[in-house]
C-alpha positions as CSV (number, residue, x, y, z in Angstrom):
1,X,-8.8,14.9,6.5
2,X,-5.1,14.7,5.9
3,X,-3.6,13.6,2.6
4,X,-0.4,11.6,2.6
5,X,1.9,10.5,-0.3
6,X,1.0,7.3,-2.1
7,X,-2.7,7.8,-2.3
8,X,-3.5,7.7,1.3
9,X,-6.0,9.8,3.2
10,X,-6.9,9.6,6.9
11,X,-9.2,11.3,9.3
12,X,-9.8,12.8,11.9
13,X,-6.5,14.6,12.2
14,X,-5.0,15.0,14.8
15,X,-6.4,11.8,16.4
16,X,-6.7,10.8,20.1
17,X,-6.9,7.7,22.0
18,X,-10.3,6.2,21.6
19,X,-10.9,7.9,18.2
20,X,-12.0,5.9,15.0
21,X,-9.5,6.7,12.4
22,X,-10.7,6.2,8.7
23,X,-8.0,5.2,6.3
24,X,-8.6,5.5,2.6
25,X,-6.2,3.8,0.2
26,X,-6.0,4.3,-3.6
27,X,-2.2,3.5,-4.1
28,X,-0.2,0.9,-6.0
29,X,-2.3,-2.2,-5.1
30,X,-5.6,-0.4,-5.8
31,X,-4.2,0.8,-9.1
32,X,-3.0,-2.8,-9.9
33,X,-6.5,-4.3,-9.5
34,X,-6.3,-6.0,-6.3
35,X,-9.6,-7.7,-5.4
36,X,-8.9,-7.4,-1.7
37,X,-6.8,-5.0,0.4
38,X,-5.7,-5.2,4.1
39,X,-4.2,-2.5,6.0
40,X,-1.4,-3.7,8.4
41,X,-1.1,-1.5,11.5
42,X,1.1,-1.3,14.6
43,X,2.2,1.1,17.3
44,X,5.6,2.7,17.8
45,X,9.0,1.9,16.5
46,X,8.6,-1.9,17.1
47,X,5.1,-2.2,15.6
48,X,3.5,-3.4,18.8
49,X,-0.1,-4.7,18.7
50,X,0.2,-5.5,15.0
51,X,-3.0,-6.3,13.3
52,X,-4.5,-6.6,9.8
53,X,-7.9,-5.0,8.9
54,X,-9.6,-6.0,5.7
55,X,-10.7,-3.0,3.8
56,X,-13.8,-2.2,2.0
57,X,-13.9,-1.0,-1.6
58,X,-15.7,2.3,-2.0
59,X,-15.9,5.0,-4.6
60,X,-13.0,6.8,-2.9
61,X,-10.8,3.6,-2.9
62,X,-10.3,0.9,-0.2
63,X,-11.4,2.0,3.3
64,X,-10.9,0.8,6.9
65,X,-11.9,2.2,10.2
66,X,-9.5,1.6,13.1
67,X,-10.2,2.2,16.8
68,X,-7.1,3.8,18.4
69,X,-6.1,2.1,21.6
70,X,-2.8,3.9,22.5
71,X,-1.1,7.2,21.9
72,X,2.2,7.9,19.9
73,X,2.7,6.7,16.5
74,X,0.3,4.5,14.6
75,X,2.2,2.8,11.6
76,X,0.6,1.3,8.6
77,X,1.1,-0.3,5.1
78,X,-1.0,-2.3,2.9
79,X,-1.1,-5.7,1.3
80,X,-3.4,-7.8,-1.0
81,X,-4.8,-11.2,-1.0
82,X,-1.7,-12.5,-3.0
83,X,0.7,-11.0,-0.3
84,X,1.9,-8.2,-2.5
85,X,2.8,-5.3,-0.2
86,X,2.7,-1.5,-0.6
87,X,4.9,-0.1,2.1
88,X,5.8,3.2,0.7
89,X,9.2,2.1,-0.6
90,X,10.1,0.8,2.9
91,X,9.1,3.9,4.7
92,X,5.5,2.9,5.6
93,X,3.1,5.6,6.7
94,X,2.6,6.8,10.1
95,X,-0.1,8.8,11.9
96,X,0.6,10.7,15.1
97,X,-1.8,10.0,17.9
98,X,-2.1,12.5,20.8
99,X,-1.1,10.5,23.9
100,X,-2.5,13.0,26.2
101,X,-5.9,13.6,24.7
102,X,-8.5,10.9,25.1
103,X,-12.0,10.8,23.3
104,X,-14.8,11.2,25.9
């Protein structure tokens, strides 16, 4: 599991196309008492294939599992039901996906 700034953990690392990546969030929105949290994801510099995933509250924080469909860079940030965002002060978070290794 890799730990990132802002209360983010993710696994497996490194990830490959076809993997299920688990993201755990315990950042600003979680600390502010959000009753629902969504992870907003997209691929590459232009955030292609954007999608929101509702996260599940666990004892570790808010969790979502995302199936990886393409290699390169997976970008993500978080929002709550009231549309408050945690985007790492405008930097978002990114996770490198090996474009040459595929899960069998």
